[in-house]
C-alpha angles and dihedrals in degrees: 000000000000113000131191111208131189123192090036096150093060127093096263093039095054092048092046092051091052091050093048092048090053087054089053098247122150114237139200107194126187119216140157093206133062109263132213099211110099125184134145089236092053123080117187114215108204113212142048117329093236096055117118100278091164096145093052096040090050089057094046125100093192138024116210110192113199100144115117144153125221103044085108106061091221093075117114115250094238091050090056093058095039094052101033097045116015102033090040092052089048088055090054091049089052090049092052091049089052093047096248100138104159113087138177108197115197111205135164141265084232086085087076093052110156093024090063091056097054102098093184095058127074114239129210139149092280092058116115117264110238104169114197102187136057088249094053092044093050092049092048092049092049094048091052092047091046093054092048091046091050092052092048093051097036094245128154112238135176120188118204121189111209120211118210109306126205132182153102113331100028123125110301092234094059126098102266099046091042091052092048091049091051091050092050092049091043091234129145111262115224 
């Protein structure tokens, strides 16, 4: 299968690419930074994910959209809405024009916002989304627009909402790598 991936330089994106390459898939991956992963079945596309990648999208069987703004709290509010809604919808328009009509949209548990914080209430996928941050709001708006857009253009779409992910390869200042470093140095972890 040929797969077009956005957000490929992030923690989940890098791990997903490695997994897909092990399964012998061909990948087009957008990135703005030089990447270390090299493989004959992987083609890095340098630039913004919503550029006109018609040639590559036309060859793709599946679009996996991981790119986002706002995971890092330092992002500017306008950038969150621009990237997570407008540039993401532009990507879907480009995919439809190229005939790539199977999408896996990776969103965020932040869409559920306040419902995640209620410890006395059970939570599941049917719980109401009540985003309480610009990031959560932007992801909820995009997911709703994406589903409507997919119906209008007869596309197949699956939305997955990722809850916080930890593991090998993430930023060294995050919880998991910091904990491992403390264990190796035999230091108290606070």
